[in-house]
C-alpha positions as CSV (number, residue, x, y, z in Angstrom):
1,M,31.7,-90.7,25.1
2,S,35.3,-91.8,24.9
3,D,37.1,-88.8,26.4
4,R,35.6,-87.6,29.7
5,K,36.2,-83.9,30.0
6,P,36.1,-82.4,33.5
7,I,32.8,-80.5,34.1
8,V,34.1,-78.1,36.7
9,P,36.4,-76.0,34.5
10,L,33.7,-75.7,31.9
11,L,31.2,-74.6,34.6
12,V,33.7,-71.9,35.7
13,L,33.9,-70.8,32.0
14,L,30.1,-70.6,32.0
15,A,30.1,-68.4,35.1
16,A,32.7,-66.2,33.6
17,S,30.9,-65.9,30.3
18,L,27.6,-64.9,32.1
19,S,29.5,-62.0,33.7
20,L,30.4,-60.6,30.3
21,G,26.7,-59.9,29.6
22,G,27.3,-56.6,27.8
23,C,29.5,-58.0,25.1
24,S,27.9,-58.7,21.7
25,G,29.0,-59.4,18.2
26,A,26.8,-61.1,15.8
27,E,27.5,-62.3,12.3
28,T,24.4,-63.2,10.4
29,A,24.1,-65.9,7.8
30,A,21.2,-67.7,6.2
31,T,21.0,-71.3,7.5
32,D,19.1,-74.2,6.2
33,S,17.2,-75.8,9.1
34,R,17.1,-79.1,7.2
35,N,20.7,-79.6,8.4
36,F,19.6,-79.7,12.0
37,H,17.4,-82.0,14.1
38,T,16.6,-82.1,17.8
39,L,18.6,-83.7,20.7
40,A,15.5,-85.9,21.3
41,E,15.9,-87.3,17.8
42,E,19.6,-88.1,18.5
43,R,18.5,-91.0,20.8
44,I,21.5,-90.7,23.0
45,S,21.4,-92.8,26.2
46,E,21.7,-90.1,28.8
47,P,20.7,-86.6,27.7
48,Q,19.8,-85.9,31.3
49,Y,18.5,-82.4,32.0
50,L,19.1,-81.1,28.5
51,P,16.1,-79.7,26.5
52,G,14.9,-82.3,24.0
53,D,14.3,-79.6,21.4
54,L,17.9,-78.4,21.4
55,P,19.0,-78.2,17.7
56,I,21.9,-80.6,16.8
57,P,23.4,-80.7,13.3
58,E,22.7,-83.7,11.1
59,G,25.7,-86.0,11.3
60,A,27.2,-84.4,14.5
61,G,29.4,-86.7,16.5
62,I,28.5,-86.5,20.2
63,T,31.7,-87.0,22.1
64,F,30.4,-86.4,25.7
65,T,27.2,-86.0,27.6
66,E,26.6,-85.9,31.3
67,G,23.9,-84.9,33.7
68,E,24.4,-84.4,37.4
69,F,22.2,-83.8,40.4
70,A,24.3,-82.3,43.2
71,G,23.5,-79.9,46.0
72,G,19.8,-80.1,45.0
73,K,20.5,-78.7,41.5
74,K,20.7,-80.2,38.1
75,S,23.4,-79.5,35.6
76,S,24.2,-81.0,32.2
77,M,26.8,-80.9,29.5
78,L,26.8,-82.0,25.9
79,I,29.9,-81.9,23.6
80,Y,29.7,-82.7,19.9
81,E,31.7,-82.2,16.8
82,T,30.3,-81.1,13.4
83,D,31.3,-79.8,10.0
84,E,28.7,-77.0,10.1
85,T,30.2,-73.5,10.0
86,M,30.3,-71.2,12.9
87,A,27.9,-68.9,11.1
88,E,25.4,-71.7,10.5
89,L,25.6,-72.8,14.2
90,G,25.4,-69.3,15.5
91,T,22.4,-68.4,13.4
92,T,20.6,-71.6,14.5
93,Y,21.3,-71.2,18.2
94,L,20.5,-67.5,18.2
95,K,17.1,-68.4,16.6
96,Y,16.6,-71.1,19.2
97,V,17.3,-68.7,22.1
98,K,14.9,-66.1,20.6
99,Q,12.1,-68.7,20.0
100,K,12.4,-70.0,23.6
101,A,12.3,-66.4,24.9
102,L,15.5,-67.0,26.9
103,E,17.3,-64.0,28.3
104,S,20.4,-63.3,26.4
105,G,23.6,-62.5,28.2
106,T,26.6,-62.8,26.0
107,Q,26.5,-63.2,22.2
108,I,29.9,-63.4,20.5
109,M,30.2,-64.9,17.1
110,D,32.8,-64.8,14.4
111,K,34.2,-67.2,11.9
112,D,36.3,-69.1,14.5
113,N,34.4,-68.7,17.8
114,L,30.9,-68.8,19.2
115,L,29.7,-67.9,22.7
116,I,26.0,-67.6,23.5
117,S,24.9,-67.5,27.1
118,G,22.1,-66.3,29.3
119,K,19.3,-67.4,31.6
120,A,15.8,-68.7,31.7
121,P,14.4,-66.6,34.5
122,G,14.1,-68.5,37.8
123,S,15.1,-71.7,36.1
124,Y,18.5,-72.3,34.6
125,S,21.6,-70.7,33.0
126,Y,22.8,-71.9,29.6
127,S,26.0,-71.6,27.6
128,I,26.8,-72.6,24.0
129,I,30.5,-72.4,23.2
130,G,32.0,-73.2,19.8
131,S,35.6,-73.4,18.6
132,S,37.7,-75.2,16.1
133,S,37.9,-78.9,16.7
134,E,41.4,-80.2,17.7
135,A,40.4,-83.8,16.9
136,K,38.7,-83.0,13.6
137,P,40.7,-80.5,11.5
138,G,38.3,-78.2,9.6
139,G,35.5,-79.1,12.0
140,T,33.8,-77.4,15.0
141,E,33.4,-78.5,18.6
142,I,30.4,-77.3,20.5
143,I,30.0,-77.4,24.2
144,V,26.5,-76.9,25.6
145,T,25.9,-76.5,29.4
146,W,22.6,-76.1,31.3
147,V,22.8,-75.3,35.0
148,E,19.8,-75.0,37.3
149,N,19.7,-71.7,39.2
């Protein structure tokens, strides 16, 4: 939690990604679920408003987490870095979205980028964005946002 990243630009990015709903590109790869555990098992001090069953790679370094309650609505953001490949992360998060029966909006996945977003009807919007880590060469940075509708 060393570098505080502004939440507003990322929420704008989430809104923009939700409007892309029709875009889709999925690269499939077998993933070993033993490399992941849940956010609840991470034991971070303030995972406010994030689902406890959200998969997080073993050994991930959480760099930022924040939950807000503003205007009567909850929002939350989680940022972590990992050595997992984009294919492994994409497969895990697509499986999670399917298992939770979340509405899919955007699903873009290639070897360098990941964007999965959608809604839980009448509840919240979500976005999972992955890109190469600037701080950790060869690593991946994942940004997860959950915003109450």
